[in-house]
N, C-alpha and C positions, 0 to 999 in steps of 0.2 A: 480476593483480587487486589492487586496493587494498582494505584493510579499515579500518573505522572502529569506534570504540567507541560502542555504542548508549546515548546518554544517560549516566546514572549507573550503568548495569549494567557487568558485565565481559564482555558479549557482543561479540565482534569480528565484525562483519557485513561481508560483501562489499558494495561500493558499488553493485553491481547485484544485485537480489534477484529471485526468481521469484514472480510472482503466479499462483495456480493456480485461478482461477475458470473456466478452460476445462476443467479435469479433471472428467469425469463429466457435463458439460453435453451434453444430447442433440444440440445444434446444433454442437458443437465436438469434444471428444475423449471418446468413449465407451469406447474400448479401453484398459484399464489398461496394456497393453504399450506403447502410444504414449506415455502419461504417463511410463512408466519410461524410455523413450528420452530424453525431454525432461529428466528429473531427472538421468539419467546424464550428459547433455551439460552440465548446469549444474555438476555436481561436477568434471567434466573441465576446465571453463573457470574454475574457482575460485569459482563462485557457491555460497555456503553457506547463504544465507537463503532459506528456503522458506516463503512466506506463504499461509495458507489460512483457511478458516472452516467452521464446522459446517453452514452452509447452502449452500456452493458445490457446484454440480452435484447439488443435492438431497441433499447429505450424502455423495456419492460421491467428492468431491475428496480428503477425508481418507483414504478407503479406498485410492485410487490411490497416494497418497503413502506410506502405511504399507507397502503391498506393494513399492513401488519402493525404499524405504530399508531393507528387510529385510537384516540383516547388515552394514549400513553406517550405522546411525543416528547414530553419533558424528561422521560427516562433515558433518552438516547442523545448522543452527539452525532449529528448527521454531517458527513463530509461527502460532497459530490464534486464532480469535475465537468469541465467543458473543454472543447478543443478548437484550434484555429485552422484545422485542415480543411481543404476544399471550401474556401470561402464563397466561391461562385458569385463574385461581384459584391458580396456583402461586406460592409465595413467591419472592422474589428469591434467597435463599440456596439454595432447592431448585433453581431454574433453573441457578444457577451450578454446583452440585454435579453435577446430572444431566448438564449439558452437558459438563463437563470429563471425566467418566467415559466418556461416549460418544466424545469426541474421542480420549482415550487408547487406547480399545479399537480404534477405526478406524485410528489412526496406528501401532498396534502398538508403543507406547512406554510407559515408566513415568513420563515427565515431559514437559512442554512448556517450551521455553526462554523463550517469550514468550506470554502469554495476554492478549488484548485484548478489551475491550468494544466490540462492533461497532456496535450501536445501543442507546441508553439508553431510559429510560422517563420520561415527564414527571413522574411522581409519586415516583420513586425518589430517596431521599436518598443523599448520599455515604457515610454510615455503612452503609446497607443494601447498597450496591455493594461497598465496600472491605473490610468485615469478612470476608465469606466468601472473597474473593480473598486476603486476608492469611493466612487459615487454610490455603489451598491452598499458599501459599509456605512456611508453617511445616511442612506435611506433606511438602514436597519434590515435590509433584505439578506445581508450577509454579515456575520459577526467578524470572521477572520478570513484571510486569504492565504493561499499556499500554492505550491507548484508540484508537478510530477514530471520526472524524467529530465530535469535540468542538470547540467554540469555545474560545478561550484562557481565558475566564472560568470555564468549567466545569472545565477542567483545574486552574486555580488553586484552585478550591474543593476539589477532590480532594486536592491537595497540602497544603492547610491542614489538612484532617481527618486525613490520614496523619501529619502532623507532630504534631498534638495527641494522637493515639492511639498513636503509635509503631508504626504499621502500614507495610506495604510501600508504597512510592511508585510511581506510574505513571512508568516511565522513557521512554516513547515516545508519540508522537502520529502517527497515520496519517491523511492527508487528501488530498483531490482537488486536485492542483496540477500545472500544466504551463505552458508559455510563453504559452498562450492562455487559461488559467484561473487567474488570479493573486490571487483573493480571500484566500488564505492569507497574503499579504504584509501585509495591513492590520493584523492583530493577532497571529495565531497564530504566524507565524515569528519575529517579534521576541520573543514570550514564550518560545518554545522556545530561542532563542539565549541569552537572559538567564538561563534557569533550567536549562540543560543537559538539555533534553528532546530525545531523538533524534527527528527528523522523518522520516517515511517517506511520500513522495508516491506516490499511485497514479494510474492513467491518465496516465502521463507522455507518451504519444504521442497523447492525445485519441482513443483508440479506433482508432489507426492512421492518423488523418487527418494527423498531423504527419510521416508517412513520405513523403507526397506521392503515395501510390498511388491516392487518390481524385480527384486533380486532373484537370480537364478533362472530368469526367463530371457529369451532372446527377442520375442515379439513384443512390439509396442501396442497395447490395447487401443481399440478404436475410441476416440474421444480423449485420450491422454494428452497432457500438455506437450508442447513442442520440445521443451527441454528434456523431457523423459527420453525421447528418441535420440537426443544428443548425448545423453549420459549412458544410455543402455549400451553395454559392450565396451565402454571406455575403461581401460585398465586402471588409470589413475583414480577415476571416480569410484570404481568398484573397491579398490584398495582403501581409499579414504573412508568409504561407507563401512567397511569391515572394521577399521580402526575406531571409528566413532561409535559403532555398535558395542564394541568391547568396552570402551571407555565409559559409556553410559551405563551398561549393565553392571560394571564393577561398583557403581555408585547407587545402584537400585533404581535406575531410570531407563527410559527407552530412548532410541535415537531421535524420535520425534520431540521428546522433552528437551534433549540436548540442542536440537536445532533452534528452538525458541529461546532457551536459557542463554545460549551463546550470543544470540542477537541482543537480548535484553541486558547482557553484561556490558555492552558498549554504552558509554555515557551519553552519546548523541541520540540513542534510540528512545523514542517516547512510547511507541506502541507497535506491535507486530501485526500486520494486516494478513489475516489467514482466512481462506475460504472454508466453507463447511456445507455438506450436502444433507446433513441430518443432525438432530439433537445430540446424538452420540459423539459425533465428530466435534461438535461445539464443546461438549464436556471434556473431551480429550485435549483439545487446544487450551481450554481454560486451566486444566490441571497442570499443564506444562509450566505455568507461571510459578508453581511451588518451588521449583529449583532455582535458587538464587546463586548463580555461578560466581565463584570467586575470580579475582584477576589471575590467580595462579592456574585455576582450572581452564580459564579461557585461553591462556597462553599455551597450555598443553594441547587444547583442541586446535589452536593455530598451527602448532607443530605437526599434528596429525594431518591437517588439511593444508600443508605448506603449498604455496602458490608462487609461480615464477613471474607473475605480472603480465602474462600474455592472455590472449583469448578475445572473444567477441566484445566489441565496444558497446557501450550503452547508448551514447548519443548518436542520432542519425536523423536530423530534421529534414534534410534535403532528399532528392530523388535517390532511391535505393537505400534509404535509411534503414537501420536495423533495430530500432527501438521495438521491443516485444509488444505486440498488441494485447491489451488486457482491459 
């Protein structure tokens, strides 16, 4: 397993990370013992980045992780998230502080390696967001901070305020990105590359659609991710998948391997956040890191998955926003 430094932090993260929005989900993994087997498989395969959120699985994801890592906390880099939605009269500082204390309790740890703002608030200033996070870093409850679902300009604003105030800087950006969902390439990825911000793509397999397992069917299985329904029956997506499958097979790999290798070939990407339901999927995800894709190969994949710059937007903090819930 390869490890990369996450932005300007000293965190050495595995290039394949574990996304845990399956843990505690009534439609996915409800048994903490199953989650433990998944996490044990990650550690056995060299995966050390465990990404979660205080709202995954109704809050149970963090509980599953805490129980699974008992006695081996030092083997994992834990990245969790909080959000500023539905404050219900609570101040931003209070939301940050109550959220982190709850996460620390559920995760059975005294610190988070990375604490990320999951969803912002349209009226929250950068000072209101960053000051309480900086205090958590000073207190040792959080080692580094980051964000999820920010556009580049919002992250740039945060960096400017952090520099002015001498506060902790956001070292990472987590966003929706895969070979069929490339909006991050317009501004966010160049920003991350230029400013040494570690990028963490989620939904790398488009909800499993890029594995090819839904090909040839018209019905979307119950429990499948929303994007599967959007891609199923889409002529362009089907044609791209066919081309990617051939490209990967000619080189002795699967389209799943390609999906990860293509992401990791971008210099801004530190680790690919991928979910897993069982140890077998963990092993498959980890094995994908063996393909070190060249710039030329990535350019060929870009041509197969040529994109016209249109499609659903990522950002949507206000009413009717379209940020995918994860």
